[in-house]
VEXDREN-2710 file (C-alpha; in Angstrom, 1 decimal):
% VEXDREN-2710
k/r/px/py/pz
1/MET/55.6/138.0/110.3
2/LYS/57.9/141.1/109.7
3/LEU/61.3/141.2/110.8
4/PHE/61.7/142.6/114.5
5/ASP/63.3/145.6/113.4
6/VAL/66.6/146.2/115.5
7/TYR/69.2/147.1/112.8
8/PRO/69.2/150.8/111.3
9/LEU/69.6/149.3/107.1
10/ASN/71.5/151.0/104.4
11/ASN/68.9/150.4/101.3
12/ILE/71.3/147.6/99.6
13/SER/70.6/143.9/98.6
14/ILE/73.9/142.4/98.1
15/GLU/73.7/139.7/95.1
16/ARG/76.8/138.3/94.8
17/ALA/80.6/138.9/96.2
18/ALA/83.8/137.9/95.3
19/GLY/87.6/138.7/97.0
20/SER/87.0/142.3/98.4
21/TYR/84.0/143.2/95.5
22/VAL/80.2/143.1/96.2
23/TRP/77.8/143.6/94.0
24/ASP/73.5/145.0/94.7
25/ASP/70.9/143.8/92.7
26/LYS/70.9/146.5/90.7
27/GLY/74.4/145.3/89.3
28/GLU/76.2/148.1/91.3
29/LYS/80.0/147.2/92.3
30/TYR/81.4/148.0/95.6
31/VAL/84.5/147.4/97.4
32/ASP/84.3/146.3/100.6
33/LEU/86.6/147.5/103.1
34/TYR/84.4/146.0/105.9
35/GLY/84.3/142.7/105.9
36/GLY/80.8/142.7/107.5
37/HIS/82.4/143.6/111.3
38/ALA/85.9/142.0/110.6
39/VAL/84.2/138.3/109.6
40/ILE/85.6/138.2/106.0
41/SER/89.0/137.7/106.7
42/ILE/90.1/135.5/103.7
43/GLY/87.9/137.2/100.9
44/HIS/84.0/136.6/99.6
45/THR/83.9/133.1/98.3
46/HIS/87.6/132.5/98.2
47/PRO/87.6/128.8/96.1
48/HIS/89.1/127.3/98.3
49/TYR/86.8/128.1/101.2
50/VAL/84.0/127.0/98.7
51/LYS/85.2/124.1/97.5
52/ARG/86.3/122.9/101.6
53/ILE/82.9/123.6/102.4
54/GLU/81.0/122.5/99.9
55/ASP/83.1/119.4/100.0
56/GLN/82.3/118.7/103.8
57/LEU/78.4/118.8/102.9
58/HIS/78.5/116.0/100.6
59/ARG/79.9/113.7/103.3
60/VAL/78.1/115.1/106.7
61/GLY/76.8/118.0/107.7
62/PHE/76.3/117.9/111.4
63/TYR/76.4/115.4/114.3
64/SER/76.3/116.3/117.8
65/ASN/79.1/116.7/120.5
66/SER/78.3/113.2/121.5
67/ILE/80.6/111.0/118.9
68/LYS/84.3/112.0/118.3
69/ILE/84.8/114.2/115.1
70/PRO/87.9/114.5/113.2
71/LEU/87.8/118.0/112.3
72/GLN/88.0/119.2/115.4
73/VAL/91.1/117.8/116.6
74/GLU/92.5/118.8/112.8
75/LEU/91.2/122.0/113.7
76/ALA/92.8/122.5/117.4
77/GLU/96.1/121.3/115.8
78/LYS/95.9/123.6/112.4
79/LEU/95.1/126.7/114.8
80/GLY/97.9/125.7/117.5
81/LYS/100.2/126.0/114.7
82/VAL/99.4/129.3/113.0
83/SER/98.7/131.4/116.2
84/GLY/101.8/129.5/118.0
85/LYS/99.8/128.5/121.0
86/GLU/100.4/124.4/120.2
87/ASP/100.1/124.0/123.6
88/TYR/96.4/125.1/124.5
89/GLN/93.3/123.5/124.5
90/LEU/90.4/124.5/122.1
91/PHE/86.8/124.6/122.7
92/LEU/84.3/125.5/119.8
93/CYS/81.0/127.5/120.1
94/ASN/79.2/129.4/117.6
95/SER/79.9/133.6/118.0
96/GLY/81.7/136.0/120.0
97/ALA/79.5/136.9/122.4
98/GLU/79.5/132.7/123.6
99/ALA/83.3/132.8/123.6
100/ASN/83.5/135.5/126.3
101/GLU/81.1/133.9/127.7
102/ASN/82.6/131.0/128.2
103/ALA/86.1/132.6/129.1
104/LEU/84.1/134.3/131.8
105/LYS/82.9/131.7/133.4
106/LEU/85.5/129.1/132.6
107/ALA/87.8/131.8/134.6
108/SER/85.2/131.7/137.6
109/PHE/85.2/128.0/137.5
110/TYR/89.1/128.4/137.8
111/ASN/89.1/130.1/140.6
112/GLY/86.2/130.2/142.5
113/ARG/86.0/134.2/142.4
114/LYS/83.2/136.4/140.7
115/LYS/84.8/139.8/140.0
116/ILE/85.9/140.8/136.5
117/ILE/87.7/143.2/135.1
118/ALA/86.3/145.3/132.3
119/PHE/87.5/148.7/130.6
120/GLN/85.6/151.8/129.5
121/LYS/83.9/151.6/125.8
122/ALA/84.8/147.7/125.2
123/PHE/82.4/145.7/123.9
124/HIS/82.3/142.3/124.2
125/GLY/78.9/140.6/123.0
126/ARG/74.8/140.8/124.1
127/THR/74.4/137.8/125.9
128/SER/74.2/137.5/129.5
129/LEU/77.6/138.2/131.1
130/ALA/78.9/139.2/128.1
131/VAL/77.1/142.3/127.7
132/ALA/77.6/143.0/131.6
133/ALA/81.3/143.5/130.8
134/THR/80.4/145.6/128.0
135/ASP/80.6/149.7/128.4
136/ASN/77.0/150.4/126.9
137/PRO/74.4/150.8/129.2
138/ASN/71.9/150.8/126.3
139/ILE/72.1/147.1/125.7
140/VAL/71.9/146.2/129.1
141/ALA/68.7/144.7/130.3
142/PRO/67.7/145.0/133.8
143/VAL/68.4/141.1/134.2
144/ASN/72.0/141.4/132.5
145/GLU/73.1/144.2/135.9
146/THR/75.5/142.6/138.2
147/GLU/77.7/143.9/140.7
148/ASN/80.7/141.5/139.8
149/VAL/82.2/143.3/136.9
150/ILE/84.3/146.9/137.9
151/PHE/85.0/149.0/134.5
152/LEU/88.1/150.6/134.2
153/PRO/89.8/153.4/132.6
154/PHE/91.6/152.2/129.4
155/ASN/95.4/151.5/129.6
156/ASP/95.0/153.3/133.5
157/GLU/97.9/151.1/134.7
158/ALA/97.3/153.0/138.2
159/ALA/93.9/152.1/138.5
160/LEU/94.2/148.5/137.3
161/GLU/96.5/148.2/140.6
162/GLU/94.3/149.7/142.8
163/ALA/91.2/147.6/141.4
164/PHE/93.7/144.3/142.7
165/ALA/94.2/145.8/145.7
166/LYS/90.8/146.5/146.7
167/ASN/89.2/143.0/145.1
168/GLU/89.6/139.4/144.9
169/ILE/89.6/139.0/140.6
170/SER/88.3/136.2/139.1
171/SER/89.4/137.7/135.1
172/VAL/90.5/140.5/133.6
173/ILE/89.2/140.6/130.0
174/ILE/90.5/142.9/127.6
175/GLU/90.2/143.8/123.3
176/GLY/93.9/144.1/122.3
177/ILE/92.5/147.0/120.1
178/GLN/89.0/148.2/121.0
179/GLY/86.7/147.9/117.8
180/VAL/83.4/149.6/119.0
181/GLY/85.4/151.5/121.5
182/GLY/86.4/153.5/117.9
183/ILE/90.3/151.9/117.3
184/ARG/91.5/152.4/120.5
185/VAL/95.0/150.2/121.1
186/ALA/96.3/148.7/124.1
187/THR/99.6/149.6/125.2
188/GLU/102.2/147.1/125.5
189/SER/103.1/148.3/128.9
190/PHE/99.1/147.8/129.8
191/LEU/98.8/144.1/128.8
192/GLN/101.9/143.2/130.6
193/LYS/101.0/144.8/133.9
194/ILE/98.0/142.8/133.0
195/ARG/99.8/139.5/132.8
196/ALA/101.6/140.3/136.1
197/LEU/99.1/141.8/138.1
198/CYS/96.9/138.3/137.1
199/ASP/100.1/135.9/137.9
200/ALA/100.8/137.6/140.9
201/ASN/96.6/137.0/142.1
202/ASN/95.8/133.7/140.2
203/ALA/93.5/135.4/137.9
204/ILE/92.7/134.8/134.2
205/TYR/93.9/137.3/132.0
206/ILE/91.6/137.0/128.7
207/ALA/92.4/138.1/125.5
208/ASP/89.2/139.1/123.4
209/SER/90.5/138.3/120.0
210/VAL/87.1/138.3/118.6
211/GLN/87.6/141.3/116.1
212/CYS/91.2/142.3/117.1
213/GLY/93.0/138.7/116.4
214/TYR/93.2/135.8/113.7
215/GLY/95.7/137.8/112.1
216/ARG/94.4/141.3/111.4
217/THR/97.0/143.4/112.7
218/GLY/100.4/141.3/111.0
219/LYS/100.3/139.4/114.4
220/PHE/98.1/136.5/114.8
221/TYR/96.5/137.8/118.2
222/SER/96.7/141.2/118.3
223/HIS/97.7/141.1/122.3
224/ASP/100.8/139.5/121.1
225/PHE/102.6/142.4/120.7
226/ALA/103.3/142.8/124.3
227/GLY/105.3/139.9/124.3
228/VAL/103.3/137.6/127.4
229/ASP/100.5/134.9/126.5
230/ALA/96.9/135.3/127.7
231/ASP/95.8/132.4/129.8
232/ILE/92.5/132.5/127.2
233/TYR/92.0/134.0/123.2
234/THR/88.0/134.6/122.3
235/MET/88.1/134.6/118.7
236/ALA/85.3/134.4/115.9
237/LYS/84.4/136.9/112.9
238/GLY/87.4/136.1/110.9
239/MET/87.8/133.0/112.1
240/GLY/84.8/131.4/109.4
241/ASN/84.9/133.9/106.9
242/GLY/81.4/134.2/107.1
243/PHE/80.7/130.8/108.4
244/PRO/79.2/131.2/112.4
245/ILE/81.9/129.7/114.6
246/GLY/83.5/130.6/117.7
247/GLY/86.2/129.8/119.9
248/ILE/88.3/129.9/123.4
249/SER/91.9/129.2/123.1
250/ILE/93.0/127.9/127.2
251/ALA/96.2/127.4/128.8
252/PRO/97.5/124.2/129.9
253/LYS/97.1/125.2/133.7
254/ILE/93.2/125.1/133.2
255/GLN/91.9/121.5/133.4
256/PRO/88.8/120.7/132.2
257/LYS/85.8/118.6/133.5
258/HIS/83.3/116.9/132.1
259/PHE/80.0/119.1/131.1
260/MET/81.6/122.4/132.5
261/LEU/81.2/123.8/129.1
262/GLY/78.7/122.8/126.3
263/THR/77.3/123.3/123.0
264/THR/75.0/121.9/120.3
265/PHE/76.2/123.2/117.3
266/GLY/79.4/124.3/118.3
267/GLY/82.5/122.6/116.4
268/ASN/80.1/120.9/113.9
269/HIS/81.8/119.4/110.6
270/LEU/81.1/122.1/108.5
271/ALA/81.8/124.9/110.5
272/CYS/85.4/123.3/110.9
273/ALA/85.7/123.2/107.5
274/ALA/84.9/126.6/107.2
275/ALA/87.4/127.3/110.2
276/LEU/90.1/124.9/108.5
277/ALA/90.0/126.4/104.8
278/VAL/90.3/129.7/106.8
279/LEU/93.5/129.1/108.5
280/GLU/95.0/127.1/105.6
281/VAL/94.5/130.0/103.4
282/ILE/96.1/132.2/105.9
283/GLU/99.3/130.1/105.8
284/GLN/99.4/129.3/101.7
285/GLU/99.0/133.3/101.1
286/ASP/101.2/134.2/104.2
287/LEU/98.4/136.8/105.0
288/LEU/99.4/137.9/107.9
289/THR/102.5/139.7/106.3
290/ASN/100.0/141.3/104.1
291/ALA/97.5/142.6/106.8
292/LYS/100.5/144.4/107.9
293/LYS/102.1/145.8/104.9
294/ILE/99.0/147.2/103.3
295/GLY/98.0/148.4/106.6
296/ASP/101.2/150.2/107.2
297/TYR/100.7/151.4/103.4
298/LEU/97.1/152.8/104.3
299/MET/97.5/154.5/107.3
300/GLU/100.8/155.6/106.5
301/GLU/98.8/158.0/103.4
302/LEU/95.9/158.6/105.5
303/ARG/98.2/160.8/108.5
304/LYS/99.5/163.1/105.3
305/LEU/95.6/163.8/104.0
306/PRO/93.5/167.2/105.5
307/HIS/91.0/167.3/108.1
308/ILE/91.9/164.0/110.0
309/LEU/92.4/164.4/113.7
310/GLU/94.1/160.9/114.2
311/VAL/94.5/157.9/112.5
312/ARG/95.0/154.8/115.0
313/GLY/95.2/150.7/115.2
314/ARG/97.7/148.1/113.2
315/GLY/97.9/146.0/110.3
316/LEU/94.1/146.2/108.7
317/MET/92.4/147.3/111.9
318/ILE/92.0/150.9/111.3
319/GLY/90.1/153.8/113.0
320/ILE/89.9/157.2/111.1
321/GLU/88.7/159.7/113.8
322/LEU/87.1/162.9/111.6
323/PRO/85.6/166.6/112.9
324/GLU/82.2/166.5/113.4
325/GLU/81.1/169.0/110.7
326/MET/82.8/166.1/108.5
327/ASN/80.4/163.6/109.5
328/MET/79.0/162.5/106.1
329/VAL/82.0/161.2/104.9
330/LYS/81.2/157.5/105.8
331/LYS/78.2/157.7/104.2
332/ASN/79.5/159.2/100.8
333/LEU/81.8/156.8/100.4
334/LEU/79.0/154.1/100.7
335/PHE/76.4/155.9/98.3
336/LYS/78.8/158.1/96.1
337/HIS/82.0/156.2/95.5
338/ARG/80.5/152.6/96.8
339/ILE/83.1/151.7/99.2
340/PHE/82.2/149.9/102.6
341/THR/83.6/151.0/105.7
342/GLY/82.6/150.7/109.3
343/GLU/81.8/153.4/112.0
344/ALA/82.9/154.1/115.8
345/LYS/81.0/156.2/117.3
346/PRO/81.8/159.3/118.0
347/ASN/82.9/160.1/114.6
348/VAL/85.2/157.3/113.8
349/ILE/85.0/155.5/110.3
350/ARG/86.8/151.9/110.5
351/LEU/88.3/149.9/108.1
352/LEU/88.1/146.1/108.8
353/PRO/89.1/144.7/105.2
354/ALA/89.6/141.1/104.1
355/LEU/93.4/140.5/104.8
356/ASN/94.4/139.6/100.9
357/ILE/93.0/143.1/100.3
358/THR/95.6/144.8/97.7
359/LYS/97.3/148.0/97.0
360/THR/94.7/148.6/94.4
361/GLU/92.0/148.8/96.5
362/ALA/94.0/150.6/99.2
363/ASP/93.8/152.9/96.5
364/ILE/90.6/153.1/95.5
365/PHE/89.7/153.6/99.0
366/LEU/92.7/156.3/99.9
367/GLN/91.5/158.4/96.3
368/ALA/87.8/158.6/97.2
369/ILE/88.3/159.7/101.0
370/LYS/90.8/162.7/99.7
371/THR/88.0/163.5/97.4
372/GLU/85.7/163.8/100.3
373/LEU/88.4/165.7/102.4
374/LEU/88.9/168.2/100.0
375/ASN/85.7/168.9/99.1
376/GLY/85.0/169.6/103.1
377/PRO/81.4/169.3/105.3
378/THR/78.5/167.4/102.5
379/SER/75.9/166.1/102.7
380/ALA/75.2/162.4/101.9
381/SER/73.8/161.5/98.1
382/ASP/71.5/159.1/99.8
383/GLN/69.6/156.2/98.2
END
């Protein structure tokens, strides 16, 4: 049997990792400023994280949600405290797509409606309803197609008001900062407008925080910059620092019923241990402050460099838009400078490093990208 070939792969095999660094099978050292799509939130193989999971594995690794799992209660309490949403409720699952799927479903249960508002360039996942709310026809199979999703321009308040006037809306789902869409920041007034229209129409405001949440922006949820609460926050990626876990944080007005949601693996003992370790490190090492400090520094320095069309984002979720003729910069950063970054089309470099990145790693990156920009358009030194 061979692998189902759906991923374009760089010819690199990582064998070891620590903090913001990884090493390949040839012993080459790389700076990791991407964290495997914003997953590595507290650094690779953080000692507290490793010990938390290892200790738990010696006790019990898994049992189903047919029994009490005290770790789930502990996680809910810790998440409520660190996020500032202590009166919310937690449902645990395994991934960001599942989190969004369950959030959209729960909203429909709540108000009995079908219509969903999503936004152009949105990415919410690859499962049935999550992918239907994702603005990429190339990954929507015919079986996923539905007339229940309305796509609107991002940050367009007039279009949002018109959609509510013409439709009975179940929910609005929005990334506080679009990741795949190119690090596009939702304006505070736009998020406030969503809150107001949802309140006026008994619709549910879903804050997709899968990539832009968990402290990445300097606030726990990037939507918090708007000063209003969503009804449901979805999360995954950085939640487990590499261990698969997702969840939705649900406002008190939405009441649960037995069997309305469910999962086999969601909230298992190991996943909860991993998620608790992440929150404990975020809290103990004050990583929200660090995310803002290093993120502000990176963006300030990047804006001084030539050729960059725009620097967007908040905290450690940063997009660097380059002209088309410099489309090899990302590959050169990887193969010439040994720095992992991400990409969003067309030609936006994404930085999504661990929240405990230091100024040392930031400066290594700044020197490398400065070198590339000053050299002008070049071809990648591929391997």
